[in-house]
C-alpha positions in Angstrom: 86.2 79.6 108.1 84.3 77.2 110.3 84.0 77.8 114.0 85.7 75.3 116.4 84.7 73.9 119.7 85.3 75.9 122.8 87.6 73.2 124.1 90.3 74.4 121.6 90.0 78.0 122.6 92.8 78.0 125.2 95.7 80.4 125.4 98.7 78.1 125.8 101.2 81.0 125.9 102.7 82.8 128.9 102.2 86.4 129.7 105.4 87.6 128.0 104.4 85.9 124.7 100.9 87.3 125.0 102.3 90.8 125.7 104.6 90.6 122.6 101.9 89.5 120.2 99.3 91.9 121.5 101.8 94.8 121.4 102.7 94.1 117.8 99.0 93.7 116.7 98.0 96.7 118.8 100.7 98.9 117.2 99.8 97.6 113.8 96.2 98.6 114.4 97.1 102.1 115.7 99.3 102.7 112.6 96.3 101.6 110.5 94.0 103.9 112.3 96.2 106.7 111.1 96.0 105.6 107.5 97.1 108.3 105.1 98.5 110.5 107.9 102.2 111.5 107.8 103.7 112.7 111.0 106.4 114.8 109.4 104.2 117.8 110.1 105.0 117.5 113.8 108.7 117.0 113.3 108.9 113.3 112.7 110.6 111.6 109.8 108.6 111.7 106.5 107.2 108.3 105.7 107.5 107.1 109.3 104.0 105.4 109.1 105.1 103.2 106.2 108.4 102.3 107.8 106.7 101.4 111.1 104.1 99.4 109.3 106.7 97.3 107.5 108.8 96.8 110.6 105.8 95.7 112.7 104.6 93.3 110.1 108.0 91.7 109.6 108.5 91.2 113.3 104.9 89.9 113.7 105.4 87.4 110.8 108.6 86.2 112.4 106.9 85.7 115.7 104.0 83.8 114.0 106.4 81.5 112.3 108.2 80.7 115.6 104.9 80.2 117.5 102.8 78.3 114.9 105.3 77.1 112.3 104.3 77.3 108.6 102.0 74.8 107.0 102.7 73.4 103.6 99.3 74.5 102.2 99.9 78.1 103.4 103.4 78.0 101.8 102.0 77.0 98.4 99.4 79.8 98.6 101.9 82.4 99.6 104.3 81.4 96.8 101.5 81.5 94.2 100.4 84.9 95.5 103.9 86.2 95.4 104.4 84.8 91.8 101.3 86.6 90.5 102.4 89.9 92.2 105.9 89.6 90.6 104.3 89.2 87.2 102.4 92.4 87.8 105.6 94.1 88.9 107.4 93.0 85.8 104.6 94.3 83.5 104.5 97.6 85.4 108.3 98.0 84.9 107.8 97.4 81.2 105.3 100.2 80.8 106.5 102.5 83.6 109.9 101.8 85.1 110.2 104.7 87.6 108.3 103.3 90.5 110.5 100.5 91.7 110.4 101.6 95.3 106.7 101.9 95.4 106.2 98.6 93.6 108.5 96.7 95.9 106.8 98.3 99.0 103.3 97.3 97.8 104.3 93.8 96.9 106.1 93.2 100.2 103.2 94.8 102.1 100.6 92.4 100.4 102.8 89.3 100.9 103.3 90.1 104.6 99.6 90.6 105.1 98.8 87.4 103.3 101.0 85.5 105.8 99.2 87.3 108.7 95.8 86.4 107.2 96.9 82.7 107.2 97.3 82.8 111.0 94.2 84.7 111.9 92.5 81.6 113.4 95.5 80.9 115.7 95.9 84.5 116.7 92.2 84.9 117.6 92.0 81.5 119.5 95.0 82.2 121.5 95.1 86.0 122.0 91.5 87.2 121.6 92.5 89.7 118.9 89.0 90.8 117.9 87.9 92.0 121.3 91.4 93.6 121.8 90.9 95.5 118.5 87.5 96.7 119.5 88.9 98.1 122.7 91.8 100.0 121.0 89.5 101.3 118.2 87.0 102.5 120.8 89.7 104.2 122.9 91.1 106.2 119.9 87.6 107.0 118.7 86.7 108.4 122.1 89.8 110.6 122.2 89.2 112.0 118.7 85.5 112.5 119.4 86.4 114.7 122.4 88.9 116.6 120.3 86.2 117.0 117.6 83.7 118.4 120.1 86.3 120.8 121.5 87.0 122.0 117.9 83.3 122.6 117.5 83.5 125.0 120.5 86.4 126.8 119.0 89.4 125.2 120.6 92.5 124.7 118.5 93.1 121.0 118.8 94.1 120.1 115.2 97.8 119.3 115.5 98.1 117.6 112.0 97.3 119.2 108.7 95.0 118.0 105.9 91.7 116.4 106.8 93.0 114.8 109.9 90.3 115.0 112.7 88.0 116.9 110.3 88.0 118.3 106.8 87.2 121.8 105.4 83.5 120.9 105.6 83.9 119.8 109.3 83.2 116.2 108.5 84.7 114.0 111.2 87.8 112.1 110.0 89.0 110.9 113.5 92.5 109.6 113.3 92.4 109.0 109.6 93.6 111.3 106.8 90.1 111.6 105.3 86.5 111.2 106.5 85.6 108.4 104.1 88.2 106.1 105.6 86.8 106.9 109.1 83.2 106.3 107.9 84.2 103.0 106.3 86.0 101.6 109.3 83.4 102.5 111.9 80.7 101.5 109.6 82.3 98.0 109.5 82.6 98.1 113.3 78.9 99.0 113.6 78.0 96.0 111.5 80.2 93.6 113.4 78.9 94.6 116.9 75.3 95.0 115.7 75.3 91.5 114.1 76.5 89.8 117.3 75.4 89.4 120.9 78.7 90.6 122.5 78.8 92.7 125.6 77.7 96.4 125.4 76.5 95.7 121.8 73.9 98.4 121.6 76.0 101.1 123.2 79.0 100.4 120.8 76.7 100.1 117.8 75.1 103.5 118.6 78.5 105.2 119.0 79.8 103.6 115.7 76.7 104.6 113.9 76.9 108.2 115.0 80.6 108.2 114.0 79.7 107.0 110.5 77.1 109.6 110.2 79.2 112.6 111.3 82.0 111.4 109.0 79.7 112.2 106.1 80.7 108.9 104.4 77.8 108.8 102.0 78.5 105.4 100.6 78.8 103.7 104.0 75.6 105.4 105.2 73.8 104.3 102.1 75.0 100.7 101.9 74.6 99.8 105.5 70.7 100.1 105.6 70.5 98.2 102.4 72.6 95.3 103.8 70.7 95.3 107.1 67.5 95.2 105.1 68.8 92.0 103.4 69.0 90.4 106.8 65.2 90.4 107.0 64.8 89.4 103.4 67.0 86.4 104.1 64.5 85.1 106.5 62.1 84.5 103.6 62.4 80.8 102.9 64.6 80.0 99.9 65.5 83.7 99.3 69.0 83.5 100.6 69.9 80.3 98.8 69.0 81.8 95.5 70.5 85.2 95.9 73.7 85.0 98.0 75.9 84.6 94.9 73.9 87.2 92.9 74.5 90.0 95.4 78.3 90.2 95.0 78.0 89.7 91.2 75.4 92.6 91.1 78.1 94.9 92.7 80.5 93.9 90.0 77.9 94.5 87.2 77.1 97.9 88.7 80.9 98.7 88.8 81.3 97.7 85.1 78.1 99.4 84.0 79.4 102.8 85.1 81.6 102.9 82.0 78.4 102.9 79.9 75.9 104.9 81.8 78.3 107.6 83.2 77.0 110.5 81.2 73.4 110.2 82.3 74.6 109.6 85.9 76.7 112.8 86.0 73.9 114.7 84.3 71.7 113.8 87.3 74.5 114.6 89.8 75.1 118.0 88.1 71.4 118.8 88.3 71.4 118.5 92.1 74.9 119.7 93.2 77.1 122.7 92.6 80.2 122.4 90.3 82.6 122.2 93.3 80.5 119.5 95.0 80.6 117.3 91.9 84.4 116.9 92.0 84.5 114.1 94.6 82.0 112.1 92.5 83.8 112.7 89.2 87.0 111.5 90.8 85.7 108.5 92.8 83.5 107.2 90.0 86.0 108.2 87.3 88.5 105.5 88.1 86.0 102.6 87.7 85.0 104.2 84.4 88.5 104.7 82.9 89.7 101.3 84.3 87.1 99.6 82.2 88.0 101.7 79.2 91.6 100.9 79.8 90.9 97.2 79.1 90.2 98.0 75.4 93.9 98.7 74.8 95.4 96.7 77.8 93.3 93.5 78.3 96.1 92.1 80.5 96.6 95.4 82.3 99.7 97.5 82.4 101.2 96.1 85.6 101.7 97.5 89.0 101.9 101.3 88.7 102.1 100.9 84.9 98.9 102.8 84.7 100.8 106.0 85.4 102.1 105.8 81.9 99.1 104.2 80.1 96.0 105.8 81.7 96.6 109.5 80.7 94.7 109.4 77.3 91.7 107.6 79.0 91.5 110.3 81.7 91.7 113.0 79.0 88.8 111.3 77.0 86.8 111.0 80.2 87.1 114.7 81.1 86.4 115.6 77.5 83.3 113.5 77.5 82.0 115.3 80.6 82.8 118.8 79.2 79.2 119.4 78.2 78.1 119.0 81.8 78.5 121.4 84.8 80.8 119.0 86.7 84.4 119.5 88.0 87.1 117.3 86.5 90.0 119.3 87.9 91.2 116.6 90.3 91.3 114.0 87.6 93.2 116.4 85.3 95.7 117.2 88.0 96.9 113.5 88.1 98.2 113.8 84.5 99.4 117.3 84.6 103.1 118.2 84.7 102.2 121.4 86.5 101.2 119.5 89.7 104.0 117.1 90.8 102.4 116.4 94.1 99.2 115.2 92.4 101.1 113.0 90.1 103.0 111.6 93.1 99.7 110.6 94.7 98.1 109.4 91.5 96.4 106.1 92.2 92.8 104.8 91.9 90.4 105.6 94.7 89.2 102.0 94.9 90.7 98.6 95.1 89.1 97.0 92.0 90.2 99.8 89.7 93.8 99.2 90.8 93.4 95.5 90.2 91.9 96.0 86.7 94.5 98.6 85.7 97.4 96.4 86.9 96.2 92.9 86.0 93.5 93.4 83.4 90.8 90.8 82.7 92.7 88.1 84.5 92.8 90.3 87.6 89.1 91.0 87.4 88.3 87.3 86.9 90.5 86.3 90.0 88.8 89.0 92.0 85.3 87.8 91.1 86.2 84.1 91.7 87.7 85.0 95.1 84.6 86.9 96.2 82.4 84.0 95.0 84.4 81.5 96.9 84.4 83.6 100.1 80.7 84.0 99.7 80.2 80.3 99.4 82.3 79.6 102.5 80.4 82.1 104.5 76.9 81.2 103.3 76.1 79.2 106.4 76.2 82.4 108.5 74.2 85.2 107.0 75.7 87.8 109.3 79.2 87.0 108.2 78.0 87.2 104.6 76.5 90.7 105.1 79.7 92.0 106.6 81.7 90.5 103.7 79.4 92.3 101.3 80.1 95.6 103.0 83.8 95.2 102.6 83.5 94.1 99.0 81.2 97.0 98.1 83.6 99.4 99.8 86.5 98.0 97.8 84.6 98.6 94.6 83.6 102.2 95.1 85.3 104.0 98.0 88.2 102.1 99.6 91.8 102.4 98.2 94.8 100.3 99.1 95.5 101.7 102.6 96.7 100.2 105.9 93.1 100.1 107.2 91.9 97.9 104.3 94.2 95.1 105.3 93.7 95.4 109.0 89.9 95.5 108.7 89.9 92.3 106.7 92.2 90.7 109.3 89.8 91.8 112.0 86.9 90.4 110.1 88.7 87.0 110.0 89.2 87.3 113.8 85.5 88.2 114.2 84.6 84.9 112.4 86.9 82.9 114.6 86.2 84.7 117.8 85.6 83.0 121.1 82.1 81.9 122.1 82.0 84.4 125.0 82.4 87.3 122.5 79.7 86.2 120.1 
């Protein structure tokens, strides 16, 4: 992801082409900003967000192929990626054959995004996508902050159900379906503007930091100071060269170690929180734990969505192991209960790595670790890029599930790396 000279940063496309590309990217971002929100509550068709997301990506990919053609190297990568996903789909069908529509949707979604990722450099150099994304994100953030403040003063402004805008504890969710997604995204935005010298950097960083704070996203608010502290440690001669590969690996080790230290960890949590407050920790940390346990019987994973048929005994063992502590395992139990069809329907890991391990087993874990190591090596020349990558990786391990905003945020990070000199 090397930067190129400013002489190549020229938009060779007319206004109509620019309008089409930016409209597609802008609508894709807006749809991602509403990750997890379904607009059937206001009379629109159920699943409209997913349908719109697919339609926008398909059209955008077609436009990209027309504008930039397809390079042979990208084609090889795309076919290899698609082949691995199809193996996962076949394995999932073997263990759990009832999720064909969801499996196909996930595979198509990932393949389309992989194609879009391949053209991030061309999109940024010709259409200034990063700055465009910051403007749209800031606009929607401003609108939802105004609505949130109005709600604080008693105005009825919450037009969508669930945790949209704010949850039952009044944590700010913005446009998202839950505060943690809002905290993740604007925590990422904070890091990107803070670790640059772009226009209005301090103002934007302040707004994004406040947003992350009022979202109550504990993980984001914990990891960001740690990562910013590393920026100063990296100034120590030789420190960065010896540690940059150890940092992502330490995240992986921490993830895996949860399967062995979980009881003492939850004993500590139970000692400081009420029973109801522990449920979010039991659920979010539970999936990394049971996904590691799952490897004992399914070292190659159980395929895409195969875990819906294979994970049940591991969740039962997990909740049974915690029965001696004052913690709440009700949400985890609901995923395997026949009494709660809606919970079973939404049953999926709360983080990306658990999904990968459950679906693809040890090979999936190995590919994930190697991919992160290779990305870290490619970005080692720019410590700021490395810090932002670590934020995304850490979030994927502990708080970030497969949602629209995950893919768009990585795409925007690519554009941030390739951005024009005037925006740096």
